[in-house]
C-alpha positions as CSV (number, residue, x, y, z in Angstrom):
1,X,76.3,-10.1,-11.5
2,X,77.9,-7.4,-9.4
3,X,78.0,-5.0,-12.5
4,X,73.8,-6.5,-12.4
5,X,73.0,-5.8,-8.5
6,X,75.0,-2.4,-8.6
7,X,73.0,-0.8,-11.5
8,X,69.9,-2.0,-10.3
9,X,70.4,-0.3,-7.0
10,X,71.6,3.0,-8.6
11,X,67.5,2.6,-10.2
12,X,66.1,2.6,-6.9
13,X,68.4,5.3,-5.0
14,X,67.3,7.3,-8.3
15,X,63.5,6.4,-8.7
16,X,63.2,6.7,-4.2
17,X,64.9,10.4,-4.7
18,X,63.0,11.3,-7.9
19,X,59.8,10.6,-5.7
20,X,60.4,11.9,-2.5
21,X,61.8,15.0,-4.0
22,X,59.8,18.3,-2.9
23,X,59.9,21.0,-5.0
24,X,57.0,24.2,-5.8
25,X,53.6,23.0,-8.1
26,X,52.4,26.7,-9.1
27,X,49.4,27.2,-12.3
28,X,46.0,29.1,-12.5
29,X,42.7,27.5,-11.9
30,X,39.4,28.8,-14.1
31,X,35.7,27.3,-14.7
32,X,33.9,26.6,-18.1
33,X,34.1,30.1,-19.4
34,X,38.0,30.1,-18.7
35,X,37.5,32.7,-16.3
36,X,40.2,32.8,-13.4
37,X,38.7,32.0,-10.1
38,X,39.5,33.3,-6.7
39,X,39.0,31.3,-3.2
40,X,39.6,27.9,-4.9
41,X,41.1,25.6,-1.6
42,X,44.1,23.7,-3.2
43,X,45.2,20.7,-0.9
44,X,47.8,18.2,-1.1
45,X,46.1,15.1,-0.3
46,X,47.0,13.1,2.7
47,X,48.8,16.1,4.2
48,X,48.6,19.0,5.9
49,X,49.4,21.6,3.0
50,X,46.7,24.1,2.3
51,X,46.4,26.9,-0.1
52,X,43.5,29.3,-1.7
53,X,44.3,30.7,-5.4
54,X,44.3,34.5,-5.6
55,X,42.2,37.2,-7.4
56,X,43.7,35.7,-11.0
57,X,42.8,32.1,-9.7
58,X,46.9,31.6,-9.1
59,X,48.5,29.3,-6.5
60,X,52.0,28.0,-5.6
61,X,52.3,25.0,-3.2
62,X,54.8,22.2,-2.3
63,X,54.3,19.2,-3.5
64,X,56.6,15.7,-4.3
65,X,55.7,13.4,-7.1
66,X,53.2,10.7,-6.3
67,X,51.2,12.7,-4.7
68,X,48.0,14.3,-5.6
69,X,46.7,17.7,-5.7
70,X,42.7,18.0,-5.0
71,X,41.0,21.5,-6.2
72,X,37.6,22.6,-4.2
73,X,35.2,25.4,-4.9
74,X,31.9,25.9,-3.7
75,X,29.0,25.2,-6.5
76,X,32.1,23.0,-8.8
77,X,32.9,19.5,-8.7
78,X,35.9,18.4,-6.8
79,X,38.9,17.5,-8.7
80,X,42.2,15.9,-8.3
81,X,45.4,15.7,-10.2
82,X,48.1,13.3,-9.6
83,X,52.0,14.7,-9.9
84,X,54.1,14.1,-12.4
85,X,57.4,14.2,-13.0
86,X,56.4,16.7,-15.8
87,X,54.2,18.4,-13.3
88,X,55.3,21.9,-13.1
89,X,52.8,24.8,-14.0
90,X,49.0,23.5,-14.0
91,X,46.2,24.6,-16.3
92,X,43.2,23.6,-14.1
93,X,39.3,24.0,-15.2
94,X,36.4,23.0,-12.9
95,X,32.9,22.1,-13.6
96,X,30.8,25.1,-12.3
97,X,27.3,23.1,-11.1
98,X,25.7,26.3,-12.6
99,X,22.1,24.7,-11.9
100,X,22.8,24.0,-8.1
101,X,23.9,27.9,-7.6
102,X,20.6,29.0,-9.6
103,X,18.9,26.6,-7.0
104,X,15.5,29.1,-5.6
105,X,16.0,29.0,-1.5
106,X,13.0,29.9,0.6
107,X,14.6,32.0,3.5
108,X,11.0,33.4,5.5
109,X,11.1,36.8,4.3
110,X,11.6,36.0,0.6
111,X,13.0,33.8,-2.3
112,X,16.6,33.8,-3.6
113,X,19.0,32.3,-5.8
114,X,21.2,30.3,-3.7
115,X,24.3,32.3,-5.2
116,X,23.1,35.5,-4.0
117,X,22.7,34.1,-0.1
118,X,25.9,34.6,2.1
119,X,24.7,32.1,5.2
120,X,24.9,28.6,5.9
121,X,21.9,27.0,3.4
122,X,21.7,23.6,2.3
123,X,18.8,22.3,-0.7
124,X,17.9,18.7,0.1
125,X,17.2,17.1,-3.0
126,X,14.0,15.8,-2.8
127,X,13.9,13.3,-5.9
128,X,16.7,11.2,-3.9
129,X,14.6,10.6,-0.8
130,X,11.3,10.1,-2.2
131,X,11.4,6.4,-3.0
132,X,12.5,6.0,0.6
133,X,9.7,4.4,3.0
134,X,10.2,5.5,6.0
135,X,7.3,7.4,6.6
136,X,9.2,10.4,8.3
137,X,10.9,12.6,6.0
138,X,13.6,13.7,8.7
139,X,14.7,10.2,8.7
140,X,15.4,10.4,5.2
141,X,17.7,12.9,5.5
142,X,20.1,10.9,7.5
143,X,23.7,11.0,5.7
144,X,22.7,13.9,3.1
145,X,23.0,17.2,4.6
146,X,26.5,18.0,5.2
147,X,27.0,19.5,9.1
148,X,23.3,17.8,10.4
149,X,23.2,15.1,12.7
150,X,20.2,12.9,12.6
151,X,19.8,10.1,15.1
152,X,16.7,7.4,14.7
153,X,16.2,4.2,17.2
154,X,15.3,1.9,14.3
155,X,11.6,1.8,15.8
156,X,8.9,2.3,13.2
157,X,7.1,4.0,16.2
158,X,10.8,6.0,16.7
159,X,11.2,9.6,16.9
160,X,14.3,11.4,15.1
161,X,16.6,13.3,16.6
162,X,18.2,16.3,14.8
163,X,21.3,18.6,15.7
164,X,22.3,21.2,13.5
165,X,23.9,23.4,15.5
166,X,25.3,21.4,18.5
167,X,24.0,20.6,21.7
168,X,22.7,24.5,23.5
169,X,22.6,25.8,26.5
170,X,19.0,25.9,27.0
171,X,17.0,22.0,27.6
172,X,15.7,21.4,24.0
173,X,17.8,22.2,21.4
174,X,15.6,20.7,18.4
175,X,15.7,22.7,15.2
176,X,12.6,24.7,13.8
177,X,10.3,23.6,11.3
178,X,8.6,26.3,9.5
179,X,5.5,24.4,7.1
180,X,4.4,26.4,4.0
181,X,4.8,29.8,6.4
182,X,3.7,28.2,9.6
183,X,6.5,27.9,12.5
184,X,6.4,24.6,14.5
185,X,8.2,23.0,16.9
186,X,6.8,19.2,15.7
187,X,8.9,16.6,13.1
188,X,8.2,15.8,10.0
189,X,6.3,12.6,10.9
190,X,3.1,14.4,10.3
191,X,3.5,15.0,6.4
192,X,2.9,12.7,3.8
193,X,6.9,12.6,2.4
194,X,5.4,12.8,-1.3
195,X,3.5,15.8,-0.7
196,X,7.0,17.4,-0.2
197,X,8.2,19.9,-2.9
198,X,11.5,21.0,-1.1
199,X,13.5,21.3,1.9
200,X,16.1,23.6,2.8
201,X,18.5,24.2,6.0
202,X,19.3,27.3,7.3
203,X,22.2,26.4,9.6
204,X,24.1,29.8,10.8
205,X,23.2,32.8,12.9
206,X,21.5,34.4,10.6
207,X,18.3,32.6,10.7
208,X,17.6,34.1,14.2
209,X,16.8,37.4,12.6
210,X,14.0,36.1,10.5
211,X,12.2,33.3,13.0
212,X,13.5,34.9,16.3
213,X,15.4,33.3,19.1
214,X,13.0,30.0,17.9
215,X,15.7,29.7,15.0
216,X,19.0,29.2,17.8
217,X,19.2,25.4,17.2
218,X,18.7,26.0,13.4
219,X,15.8,26.1,10.8
220,X,14.4,23.5,8.3
221,X,11.4,24.7,5.9
222,X,9.1,22.5,4.1
223,X,7.4,23.7,1.2
224,X,4.5,21.1,0.0
225,X,3.2,21.0,-3.7
226,X,1.1,23.1,-5.6
227,X,-0.4,21.8,-9.0
228,X,1.8,23.3,-12.2
229,X,-0.5,26.0,-13.9
230,X,-2.0,24.7,-17.5
231,X,-1.6,21.0,-15.9
232,X,-4.8,18.7,-14.3
233,X,-3.7,15.8,-13.5
234,X,-4.5,12.9,-11.2
235,X,-1.4,11.3,-9.6
236,X,-1.0,7.5,-7.8
237,X,1.8,5.6,-6.3
238,X,1.6,2.3,-4.2
239,X,4.5,0.9,-2.7
240,X,5.2,-2.0,-0.5
241,X,8.3,-3.5,0.9
242,X,9.6,-6.2,3.2
243,X,12.2,-5.3,5.7
244,X,14.2,-8.1,8.3
245,X,17.6,-8.3,9.6
246,X,20.1,-8.3,7.7
247,X,22.5,-10.1,10.4
248,X,21.5,-11.3,13.6
249,X,23.0,-11.0,16.6
250,X,24.6,-14.5,17.5
251,X,24.1,-15.7,21.3
252,X,25.6,-18.9,23.0
253,X,22.9,-21.8,22.7
254,X,22.2,-23.6,25.9
255,X,25.5,-26.1,25.5
256,X,27.6,-23.6,24.7
257,X,26.3,-21.1,27.9
258,X,26.9,-24.3,30.0
259,X,30.5,-24.9,28.7
260,X,31.5,-21.0,29.2
261,X,30.3,-21.4,32.9
262,X,32.4,-24.3,33.2
263,X,34.8,-22.5,31.6
264,X,34.2,-19.5,34.4
265,X,34.0,-22.1,36.9
266,X,37.8,-23.7,36.4
267,X,39.4,-20.8,35.7
268,X,38.8,-19.2,39.1
269,X,39.5,-23.6,40.5
270,X,36.2,-23.8,41.7
271,X,34.1,-26.5,41.4
272,X,31.8,-26.1,38.0
273,X,29.1,-28.5,39.7
274,X,28.2,-25.9,42.5
275,X,25.4,-24.4,40.3
276,X,21.8,-24.5,40.2
277,X,21.1,-25.2,36.4
278,X,24.2,-27.1,34.4
279,X,26.1,-30.0,35.6
280,X,29.0,-31.5,34.4
281,X,30.7,-34.6,33.5
282,X,34.6,-33.2,33.9
283,X,38.0,-35.1,34.9
284,X,37.8,-32.8,38.5
285,X,41.6,-32.1,37.8
286,X,41.6,-27.9,37.9
287,X,45.3,-27.8,36.7
288,X,43.9,-29.9,33.4
289,X,40.6,-29.5,33.3
290,X,39.1,-31.5,30.4
291,X,35.1,-31.4,29.8
292,X,33.2,-34.6,28.6
293,X,29.4,-33.7,28.9
294,X,27.4,-30.7,29.7
295,X,24.6,-32.7,31.7
296,X,21.0,-30.1,31.3
297,X,18.4,-31.0,34.2
298,X,14.7,-31.9,32.8
299,X,13.3,-28.8,34.6
300,X,15.0,-25.8,35.7
301,X,13.0,-24.7,38.5
302,X,12.1,-26.6,42.2
303,X,8.2,-26.5,40.7
304,X,8.8,-28.6,38.1
305,X,6.9,-26.1,35.4
306,X,9.8,-25.2,32.7
307,X,11.4,-28.2,30.9
308,X,15.0,-26.8,29.7
309,X,15.1,-25.8,26.6
310,X,17.3,-24.1,23.9
311,X,15.7,-20.8,23.1
312,X,17.2,-18.2,20.5
313,X,15.7,-15.2,21.1
314,X,15.5,-13.2,18.5
315,X,13.7,-15.6,16.6
316,X,11.1,-15.7,19.0
317,X,10.5,-11.9,19.0
318,X,11.2,-11.2,15.4
319,X,9.2,-11.3,11.5
320,X,9.0,-9.6,8.3
321,X,8.3,-6.3,8.4
322,X,5.9,-5.3,6.0
323,X,5.9,-1.3,4.6
324,X,3.2,-0.4,2.7
325,X,2.7,3.4,1.3
326,X,-0.4,4.4,-0.9
327,X,-1.0,7.9,-1.6
328,X,-3.2,9.7,-4.5
329,X,-3.4,13.4,-5.4
330,X,-5.5,15.4,-7.3
331,X,-4.1,19.0,-9.2
332,X,-5.6,21.5,-11.2
333,X,-3.8,24.6,-12.7
334,X,-5.6,27.2,-14.1
335,X,-4.9,31.0,-15.5
336,X,-6.3,32.4,-12.3
337,X,-5.2,29.8,-9.5
338,X,-4.6,26.6,-8.3
339,X,-5.7,23.8,-6.2
340,X,-4.3,20.0,-5.1
341,X,-5.8,17.8,-2.9
342,X,-4.2,14.8,-1.5
343,X,-4.9,11.5,0.1
344,X,-2.3,9.5,1.9
345,X,-1.9,6.2,4.2
346,X,1.5,4.3,5.4
347,X,1.9,1.5,7.3
348,X,4.9,0.0,8.7
349,X,4.7,-3.1,10.9
350,X,8.4,-3.7,12.2
351,X,10.8,-6.2,12.6
352,X,10.0,-6.6,16.6
353,X,6.9,-8.4,16.8
354,X,3.4,-6.0,17.3
355,X,5.2,-3.4,16.7
356,X,3.6,-1.2,14.3
357,X,2.9,2.4,13.2
358,X,0.0,4.1,10.9
359,X,-0.2,7.1,9.3
360,X,-3.3,8.5,7.5
361,X,-2.9,12.1,5.9
362,X,-5.0,14.5,4.0
363,X,-3.9,18.4,2.5
364,X,-5.5,20.5,0.3
365,X,-3.2,23.3,-0.8
366,X,-4.9,26.3,-3.4
367,X,-4.0,30.0,-4.6
368,X,-6.4,32.0,-6.7
369,X,-5.7,35.5,-8.1
370,X,-8.3,38.5,-8.4
371,X,-8.5,41.8,-9.2
372,X,-5.6,41.7,-12.0
373,X,-3.4,39.4,-9.5
374,X,-3.5,42.0,-7.1
375,X,-5.6,40.0,-4.6
376,X,-4.2,36.9,-4.1
377,X,-6.2,34.2,-1.6
378,X,-5.4,30.7,-0.5
379,X,-4.8,28.2,1.8
380,X,-2.6,25.5,3.0
381,X,-4.5,23.4,5.1
382,X,-3.7,19.6,6.2
383,X,-4.7,17.3,8.7
384,X,-3.0,13.9,10.1
385,X,-3.4,11.2,12.1
386,X,-1.1,9.3,13.6
387,X,-1.7,5.4,15.5
388,X,1.6,3.6,16.8
389,X,1.8,0.8,19.1
390,X,3.5,1.3,22.6
391,X,5.8,-2.0,22.3
392,X,9.0,-0.7,24.3
393,X,11.1,-2.5,21.7
394,X,14.9,-1.3,23.0
395,X,14.1,-3.8,26.1
396,X,12.5,-6.1,24.5
397,X,15.9,-6.1,22.5
398,X,17.8,-6.0,25.1
399,X,16.0,-8.8,26.9
400,X,16.2,-11.2,23.8
401,X,20.3,-10.8,24.1
402,X,20.9,-11.6,27.4
403,X,17.9,-13.8,28.3
404,X,19.3,-17.3,28.6
405,X,18.7,-20.0,26.1
406,X,17.9,-22.4,28.6
407,X,14.6,-20.4,30.1
408,X,11.6,-21.8,27.7
409,X,9.1,-19.5,25.9
410,X,6.4,-21.2,28.1
411,X,6.0,-23.1,31.3
412,X,4.0,-26.6,30.8
413,X,1.1,-24.9,32.3
414,X,1.0,-22.2,29.1
415,X,2.0,-19.9,31.6
416,X,4.9,-17.3,30.6
417,X,9.0,-19.1,31.1
418,X,11.4,-16.8,33.3
419,X,14.8,-17.1,35.2
420,X,14.7,-19.3,38.1
421,X,17.1,-19.9,41.2
422,X,20.9,-18.7,40.6
423,X,19.8,-16.8,37.4
424,X,19.9,-13.8,37.1
425,X,16.5,-11.5,37.2
426,X,15.4,-10.8,33.6
427,X,12.3,-10.2,31.6
428,X,10.4,-12.6,29.2
429,X,10.6,-11.0,25.8
430,X,7.8,-13.0,24.7
431,X,5.8,-11.9,27.5
432,X,6.7,-7.8,27.2
433,X,5.4,-7.9,23.7
434,X,2.2,-10.0,24.8
435,X,1.9,-7.5,27.9
436,X,2.3,-4.5,25.8
437,X,0.3,-5.0,22.6
438,X,-2.8,-3.8,23.4
439,X,-1.2,0.0,24.4
440,X,-1.1,2.7,21.8
441,X,-0.4,6.1,20.8
442,X,-3.5,8.4,18.9
443,X,-2.4,11.6,17.5
444,X,-4.8,13.7,15.9
445,X,-3.2,16.8,14.3
446,X,-4.6,19.9,12.2
447,X,-2.6,22.4,10.4
448,X,-3.4,25.4,8.1
């Protein structure tokens, strides 16, 4: 038995030494065609050790058995390789995504291949956001563009805040939007998302050399769709979706809130029955308190108009959100030119009752060549109308969280329930909805 134990202990020590032994790992990194790659970042996963490859694609880095090496190169898929006891001289081949480097990028003055651009540019894969029914293309970009922070409040009428180059000192930190060559500081909520052909984000200071000081916070370039040569077609898209809470905040009911008040009072060695709402059947011993029952009053106000309730306010203000989107496009492309006409309708009934955003859009793009392609005449024309309900959704959700459940939605006379004596002064969230549902915001825009 002793011999077996010593053998086992020696094996464990030998294994631990093998895994903890640090040694130099070297190798060469090449592309798909076995051409050495320079400036590949080589990282030991989970550590601060980082080196880059030289002109011959060679690298040397310290690592231990059991760790992993990660290779990162622009335009290539990242590769992670585990280090084994046999890992000494590695031969690494990275898969270069040629299509990404050959993407055409609109920079303002011209179109260039992405691999020929020295500035910081991100090209958005529009195909991945076309089925997201957000009503605002910027909202669909959340988490899809590295280095770009996009925040929204979740409301169907809420705007998206975009920060590309952080917070500036001149007040307005919004990026510049360029839609078919026309600069604007308005966002993309006026556009039909299905009319967008491409989106590029210019993030570095070089964009200011093209668009001036307006581009100090970055530039988002949008190119809308045009008809393709040799094709005439009609496109129609329709979608309907339903949204609701994944989870609702579980607030205390009337009995649970009464118990919480009782517990707070006895913790302070106070008489919990010294309040105007709840009464308690308990043993009156603050040193060993025992609660038998929470006694709710029949009415919570002196005028006896508000009966004690057990209101779950989130149910009172919520509804199933129905989102509908319809758009149609007619395009015609020929030898001499092309034209495209589209119509769009978007309707988002929010999760909060009476919150709603409706958008109507139309677009006409055309290009025609004359005099043996020496003269081009065309237009990019769009019009949009947006009608939003002005519901204070943030205030409604906050009131639903803090309003006491013992307060009824309505009085026995049909009026609005509200805080009684001894309660904090909080709004009735259902009343906030009803008092504001007639308020609307109407926006018209013609661009071209």
